[in-house]
BAFI-3210 file (N, C-alpha, C; in Angstrom, 3 decimals, decimal comma, padded with zeros to 6 digits):
// residues 169
n [1|2|3|4|5|6|7|8|9|10|11|12|13|14|15|16|17|18|19|20|21|22|23|24|25|26|27|28|29|30|31|32|33|34|35|36|37|38|39|40|41|42|43|44|45|46|47|48|49|50|51|52|53|54|55|56|57|58|59|60|61|62|63|64|65|66|67|68|69|70|71|72|73|74|75|76|77|78|79|80|81|82|83|84|85|86|87|88|89|90|91|92|93|94|95|96|97|98|99|100|101|102|103|104|105|106|107|108|109|110|111|112|113|114|115|116|117|118|119|120|121|122|123|124|125|126|127|128|129|130|131|132|133|134|135|136|137|138|139|140|141|142|143|144|145|146|147|148|149|150|151|152|153|154|155|156|157|158|159|160|161|162|163|164|165|166|167|168|169]
n.u [-003,605|-001,714|001,438|003,859|004,988|004,586|002,313|000,032|-001,207|-003,848|-004,529|-006,069|-004,436|-001,440|000,187|002,560|003,186|004,120|006,904|007,625|005,584|006,153|008,721|008,012|006,637|008,401|010,131|008,677|008,466|010,913|011,526|009,616|006,946|004,587|003,426|002,855|004,438|007,453|009,331|010,697|008,841|008,576|008,496|006,776|005,381|004,043|002,592|000,625|-000,784|-001,745|-003,161|-005,127|-006,671|-007,090|-008,721|-011,547|-011,721|-010,634|-007,844|-005,396|-003,025|-000,650|000,700|003,610|004,972|006,616|006,658|005,824|004,432|002,913|000,549|-002,669|-005,455|-008,522|-009,608|-010,810|-012,606|-013,517|-014,273|-016,725|-020,218|-021,822|-020,382|-019,800|-020,452|-018,246|-014,992|-011,389|-009,261|-006,047|-002,970|000,002|003,001|005,808|008,977|009,864|007,725|005,839|003,735|003,318|000,764|-000,036|-000,882|-003,241|-004,807|-004,744|-005,833|-008,142|-009,416|-009,675|-011,261|-013,675|-014,219|-014,619|-016,958|-018,790|-018,957|-020,721|-020,043|-020,592|-019,171|-015,840|-012,709|-009,776|-006,852|-004,183|-000,855|000,476|002,765|001,731|001,187|000,860|-000,682|-002,882|-003,681|-004,246|-006,332|-008,168|-008,934|-010,102|-012,454|-012,600|-013,361|-012,033|-012,239|-011,522|-008,659|-006,124|-004,033|-000,579|-000,301|001,112|004,310|007,590|010,703|011,641|009,933|006,794|003,812|000,934|-002,164|-004,539|-007,960|-009,724|-012,957|-014,979|-017,928|-020,459|-023,289]
n.v [-023,302|-025,930|-025,690|-026,342|-027,618|-025,801|-023,724|-021,229|-018,436|-016,449|-013,215|-010,096|-007,128|-005,740|-003,572|-004,631|-005,596|-003,463|-003,126|-005,271|-005,375|-002,759|-003,197|-005,303|-004,008|-001,681|-003,402|-003,890|-001,042|-000,307|-002,098|-003,058|-002,559|-002,980|-001,347|001,993|003,919|005,815|006,336|005,035|004,074|005,235|003,376|004,963|006,419|004,082|003,041|004,980|004,598|002,121|002,599|004,206|002,980|000,364|001,129|001,720|-000,314|-003,528|-004,968|-007,427|-009,985|-012,400|-015,096|-016,914|-019,570|-017,516|-015,329|-012,513|-013,112|-011,784|-009,437|-008,224|-005,924|-004,019|-000,983|002,530|003,011|005,276|008,591|009,896|009,523|007,743|005,590|003,946|001,373|-000,027|-001,254|-001,011|-003,670|-004,903|-006,495|-008,002|-009,818|-011,297|-011,302|-014,329|-015,524|-016,157|-018,183|-020,429|-020,862|-019,141|-016,520|-016,848|-017,863|-015,923|-013,572|-014,608|-014,993|-012,209|-011,450|-012,684|-011,564|-008,940|-009,336|-010,160|-007,736|-006,452|-005,311|-004,662|-004,435|-005,283|-003,919|-004,589|-003,487|-003,727|-003,512|-003,728|-005,954|-008,832|-011,866|-013,567|-012,151|-011,536|-014,102|-015,057|-013,407|-013,891|-016,374|-016,153|-014,941|-012,446|-010,345|-009,123|-005,728|-003,488|-001,438|000,719|002,417|002,968|004,612|005,125|005,863|004,204|003,274|004,467|003,438|003,148|002,261|000,055|-000,079|-002,607|-003,150|-005,404|-006,741|-007,691|-009,100|-009,017|-009,655]
n.w [008,342|006,656|004,909|003,377|005,690|007,777|009,728|008,964|011,299|011,525|012,603|014,054|013,558|015,404|017,799|018,088|015,654|013,962|013,139|011,443|009,385|008,293|007,289|005,488|003,723|002,783|001,451|-000,943|-001,652|-002,652|-004,545|-006,097|-008,605|-007,380|-005,443|-005,602|-004,385|-003,707|-001,635|001,306|004,127|007,533|010,734|012,530|010,463|009,298|011,463|012,036|009,680|010,006|012,300|011,524|009,348|010,651|012,568|011,470|009,467|008,390|009,136|008,987|009,911|009,053|010,370|011,039|012,903|015,010|013,483|011,197|008,198|006,728|005,469|005,072|004,168|004,190|003,035|002,561|-000,509|-001,653|-000,763|-000,911|000,145|-001,248|-001,762|000,278|000,827|-000,395|-000,589|-000,828|-001,372|-000,079|-000,291|001,315|001,015|002,773|001,243|-000,407|001,006|-000,836|-003,220|-001,465|-000,426|001,623|000,969|-000,376|001,828|003,861|002,279|001,855|004,536|005,081|003,036|003,856|006,391|005,492|004,155|006,149|007,537|005,817|003,611|-000,007|-002,163|-003,466|-004,398|-006,036|-006,900|-009,271|-010,253|-013,470|-015,224|-013,330|-012,697|-010,621|-008,607|-009,948|-010,461|-007,705|-006,793|-008,781|-008,255|-005,831|-006,873|-007,642|-010,629|-013,559|-014,323|-015,754|-017,091|-016,448|-018,737|-018,653|-016,170|-014,028|-012,960|-012,526|-011,318|-013,497|-015,440|-017,428|-015,970|-016,386|-014,588|-013,579|-012,678|-010,483|-009,478|-006,755|-005,958|-003,300|-003,512]
ca.u [-003,284|-000,411|001,922|005,496|005,279|004,254|001,003|000,080|-001,977|-004,189|-005,097|-005,813|-003,188|-001,343|001,101|003,775|003,526|004,559|008,207|007,436|004,738|007,054|010,099|007,317|006,240|009,487|010,689|008,078|008,567|012,455|012,073|008,465|005,952|003,297|002,964|003,574|005,193|008,756|010,157|010,433|008,288|009,301|007,813|005,893|004,386|002,999|002,032|-000,446|-001,590|-002,367|-004,191|-006,275|-007,380|-007,988|-010,184|-012,669|-011,989|-010,010|-006,296|-005,304|-001,483|-000,738|002,057|004,157|005,940|006,516|007,029|004,693|004,997|002,241|-000,717|-004,017|-006,475|-009,568|-009,680|-011,880|-012,495|-013,508|-014,646|-018,320|-021,137|-022,608|-019,173|-019,920|-020,247|-017,297|-013,554|-010,217|-008,339|-004,449|-002,142|001,635|003,560|007,238|009,943|010,261|006,303|004,930|003,735|003,054|-000,540|-000,288|-001,568|-004,847|-005,372|-004,665|-006,661|-009,425|-009,844|-009,988|-012,527|-014,694|-014,697|-015,206|-018,283|-019,584|-019,226|-021,706|-019,493|-020,790|-017,999|-014,593|-011,927|-008,194|-005,922|-002,898|-000,043|000,853|002,223|001,459|000,540|000,953|-001,619|-004,051|-003,891|-004,651|-007,519|-009,349|-009,142|-011,077|-013,681|-012,586|-013,309|-011,113|-013,567|-010,887|-007,224|-005,680|-002,460|000,557|-001,032|002,137|005,924|008,362|011,932|011,792|008,962|005,177|002,933|-000,544|-002,741|-005,634|-008,825|-010,504|-013,706|-015,700|-019,400|-020,969|-024,584]
ca.v [-024,090|-026,348|-025,375|-026,766|-028,136|-024,354|-023,526|-019,714|-018,129|-015,097|-012,615|-008,793|-006,478|-005,314|-002,765|-005,365|-005,951|-002,425|-003,395|-006,481|-004,784|-001,578|-004,033|-006,121|-003,054|-000,927|-004,229|-003,388|000,082|-000,399|-003,331|-003,340|-001,593|-003,140|-000,039|003,206|004,876|005,683|006,660|004,071|004,617|004,876|002,802|005,739|006,425|002,737|003,109|005,885|004,161|000,878|002,761|004,975|002,153|-000,761|001,795|001,584|-001,420|-004,848|-005,033|-008,819|-010,264|-013,824|-015,437|-018,257|-019,617|-016,218|-014,429|-012,073|-013,238|-011,044|-008,553|-008,014|-005,128|-003,308|000,345|003,192|003,168|006,804|009,372|010,093|008,363|006,573|004,391|003,480|000,008|-000,514|-001,204|-001,497|-004,696|-005,041|-008,005|-007,851|-010,907|-011,095|-011,980|-015,718|-016,455|-016,456|-019,622|-021,542|-020,741|-018,148|-015,331|-017,334|-018,013|-014,730|-012,739|-015,384|-014,544|-010,683|-011,141|-013,253|-010,678|-007,773|-009,714|-010,277|-006,470|-005,839|-004,320|-005,380|-004,400|-005,138|-003,803|-004,806|-002,807|-004,513|-003,043|-004,852|-007,206|-009,484|-012,824|-014,148|-011,328|-011,530|-015,534|-014,785|-012,497|-014,501|-017,730|-015,562|-014,567|-011,336|-010,477|-007,998|-004,904|-002,462|-001,307|001,909|002,105|004,030|005,815|005,388|005,770|003,635|002,882|004,986|002,572|003,393|001,102|-000,210|-000,657|-003,119|-003,339|-006,340|-006,546|-008,933|-008,485|-009,528|-009,113]
ca.w [006,974|006,389|003,704|003,413|006,905|008,345|009,607|009,261|012,220|011,058|013,802|013,984|013,447|016,694|017,807|017,913|014,014|012,976|012,620|010,222|008,473|007,656|006,572|003,959|002,561|002,398|000,411|-002,421|-002,420|-002,938|-005,655|-007,046|-008,999|-006,709|-004,790|-006,681|-003,326|-003,946|-000,757|002,322|005,120|008,856|011,541|012,915|009,719|009,044|012,575|011,829|008,774|010,316|013,271|010,581|008,760|011,148|013,211|010,628|008,634|008,994|008,935|009,350|009,631|008,781|011,334|010,481|013,933|015,462|012,364|010,344|006,892|005,388|005,846|004,374|004,829|003,441|003,497|002,024|-001,866|-002,316|000,314|-001,187|000,893|-002,090|-001,929|001,726|000,903|-001,309|-000,027|-001,648|-000,420|-000,247|000,473|000,984|001,695|002,937|000,514|-000,085|001,445|-002,188|-003,656|-000,458|-000,023|002,483|000,479|-000,456|003,302|004,483|001,920|001,902|005,594|004,855|002,117|004,561|007,366|005,122|003,726|007,302|008,013|005,208|002,199|-001,051|-003,446|-003,073|-005,494|-005,750|-007,876|-009,613|-011,078|-014,428|-014,952|-011,969|-012,746|-009,266|-007,854|-010,772|-010,151|-006,367|-007,020|-009,564|-007,469|-004,984|-006,919|-008,303|-011,920|-014,095|-014,847|-016,243|-016,870|-016,675|-019,565|-018,496|-015,361|-013,243|-013,417|-011,508|-011,925|-014,894|-016,609|-017,312|-015,511|-016,473|-013,287|-013,868|-011,466|-010,206|-008,397|-006,149|-005,504|-002,210|-003,259]
c.u [-001,838|-000,092|003,318|006,041|005,071|003,056|000,832|-001,552|-002,337|-005,088|-005,116|-004,816|-002,884|-000,169|002,619|004,310|004,280|005,856|008,177|006,704|005,736|008,064|009,157|007,538|007,091|010,142|010,171|008,192|009,997|012,558|010,900|007,715|004,512|002,709|003,420|004,275|006,526|009,722|009,773|009,751|009,009|008,147|006,502|004,756|003,593|002,343|000,527|-001,429|-002,242|-003,439|-005,106|-007,203|-008,086|-008,800|-011,312|-012,915|-011,134|-008,635|-005,994|-003,558|-001,458|000,864|002,491|005,248|005,789|006,694|005,941|005,270|004,163|001,134|-001,590|-004,955|-007,372|-009,333|-010,734|-011,681|-012,460|-014,486|-016,305|-019,186|-021,607|-021,558|-019,129|-019,963|-019,389|-016,164|-012,775|-009,565|-007,060|-004,062|-000,846|001,974|004,999|007,785|010,206|008,691|005,422|004,878|003,493|001,630|-000,910|-001,059|-003,283|-005,488|-005,638|-005,781|-008,080|-010,364|-010,461|-011,224|-013,856|-015,069|-015,091|-016,840|-019,096|-019,892|-020,269|-021,070|-020,105|-019,788|-016,801|-013,686|-010,437|-007,394|-004,594|-002,109|000,626|001,986|002,407|000,793|000,174|-000,696|-002,770|-004,419|-004,883|-005,969|-008,747|-009,828|-010,020|-012,156|-013,814|-012,647|-012,648|-012,441|-012,737|-009,251|-006,870|-004,265|-001,629|000,080|000,190|003,583|006,783|009,488|011,868|010,752|007,719|004,788|001,641|-001,075|-004,236|-006,689|-009,833|-011,480|-014,290|-016,827|-019,825|-022,542|-025,464]
c.v [-024,471|-026,038|-025,461|-026,957|-026,962|-024,026|-021,984|-019,552|-016,728|-014,386|-011,113|-008,131|-005,915|-004,242|-003,404|-005,644|-004,941|-002,682|-004,200|-005,864|-003,641|-002,508|-004,651|-004,863|-002,226|-001,712|-003,864|-002,062|000,175|-001,095|-003,603|-002,564|-002,270|-002,137|000,978|004,141|004,505|005,811|005,585|004,616|004,214|004,199|003,724|005,998|005,538|002,781|003,772|005,275|003,020|001,453|003,461|003,998|000,911|-000,106|001,601|000,359|-002,599|-004,812|-006,415|-008,829|-011,763|-014,290|-016,682|-018,537|-018,230|-014,959|-013,877|-012,275|-012,391|-010,323|-008,289|-006,892|-004,502|-001,987|001,228|003,028|004,590|007,243|009,817|008,954|007,522|005,475|003,752|001,864|-000,720|-000,180|-001,492|-002,478|-004,722|-006,117|-007,490|-009,101|-010,870|-011,950|-013,310|-016,565|-016,629|-017,924|-020,710|-021,596|-019,839|-016,948|-015,588|-017,309|-016,804|-013,745|-013,306|-014,874|-013,170|-010,598|-011,919|-012,183|-009,318|-008,169|-009,497|-008,621|-005,894|-005,158|-005,587|-005,435|-004,215|-004,698|-004,014|-004,118|-003,467|-003,711|-004,320|-004,961|-007,964|-010,629|-013,303|-013,375|-011,701|-013,107|-015,718|-014,392|-013,050|-015,681|-017,244|-015,194|-013,176|-011,428|-008,818|-007,015|-003,463|-002,134|000,214|001,852|003,455|005,136|005,910|005,231|005,239|002,997|003,242|004,298|003,025|002,018|001,116|-000,406|-001,168|-003,073|-004,680|-006,109|-007,723|-008,377|-009,682|-009,436|-010,594]
c.w [006,851|005,001|003,997|004,884|007,900|008,424|009,783|010,374|011,587|012,067|013,103|013,909|014,895|016,610|017,393|016,578|013,279|012,420|011,205|009,255|007,424|006,715|005,223|003,519|001,951|001,325|-000,990|-002,791|-003,005|-004,355|-006,509|-007,358|-008,382|-005,956|-005,617|-005,329|-003,898|-002,759|000,633|003,400|006,527|009,744|012,126|011,862|009,261|010,216|012,461|010,858|009,233|011,340|012,528|010,076|009,313|012,483|012,621|009,586|009,193|008,426|009,528|009,168|009,651|009,604|010,941|011,839|014,961|014,425|011,499|008,846|005,972|006,141|004,706|004,864|003,686|003,767|002,398|000,597|-002,015|-001,029|-000,137|-000,543|-000,048|-002,400|-000,786|001,747|000,106|-000,604|-001,159|-000,880|-000,930|000,248|000,118|001,744|001,790|001,763|000,485|000,576|000,313|-002,285|-002,721|000,063|000,992|001,993|000,461|000,960|003,820|004,085|001,954|003,191|005,447|004,174|002,832|005,807|006,679|004,773|005,038|007,782|007,294|003,981|001,088|-002,310|-003,176|-004,464|-005,056|-007,170|-008,218|-010,305|-012,205|-015,507|-013,501|-012,139|-011,638|-008,367|-008,722|-010,236|-008,723|-006,319|-007,782|-008,975|-006,285|-005,383|-007,775|-009,928|-012,498|-014,711|-015,517|-016,158|-017,511|-017,553|-019,190|-017,519|-014,075|-013,911|-012,222|-011,851|-013,325|-016,138|-016,389|-017,058|-015,663|-014,860|-013,924|-012,459|-011,502|-009,226|-008,113|-005,546|-004,126|-002,166|-003,008]
res [m|k|s|s|g|n|i|i|t|i|r|k|v|e|n|r|d|v|s|a|i|t|e|i|y|n|y|y|i|k|s|s|p|s|t|f|e|e|t|v|l|s|e|g|e|m|a|k|r|i|e|h|i|s|t|n|y|v|w|l|v|g|v|v|g|n|e|v|i|g|y|a|y|a|s|q|w|k|s|r|s|a|y|r|l|t|v|e|t|s|i|y|l|k|q|g|a|n|g|k|g|y|g|r|t|l|y|g|e|l|l|d|q|v|q|q|l|g|y|k|c|l|i|g|g|i|s|l|p|n|e|s|s|i|k|l|h|e|s|l|g|f|v|k|i|g|q|f|v|k|v|g|i|k|f|g|k|w|i|d|v|g|y|w|e|k|r|n|d]
***
């Protein structure tokens, strides 16, 4: 995809991506309610998470030039067997990469691959407010299905979390 003169390449995550992914995610831990984690991760911990998720699900990275500018993945929604065709989807972009079409391209590819694997229900959780994430999800066919009010505390503030669903029936 062309965006601001740059082309994004999307591929499966590789070991060489751990450092960039950790840096991207730690930015959100330190500065955003987009994740409810409050302690930055080591590269070792991120590598374990990537291995665990990518072994059973899909984990993609978006690369512009030689730089990882974002990642998206699908993971287990719940552990009960009845949820086996449902996944939770997530996307994180490097600071400054928003608003260039990268997120839509990367997340769109994730959704395509998840559908090809036979998953029927995709769940996206969004800490609120987050207009850009809502716009991204809804542009790709997600519909808001509910909202938890004041379910988490980060940076000393209560945060709501909304849930969006996409059906692949």
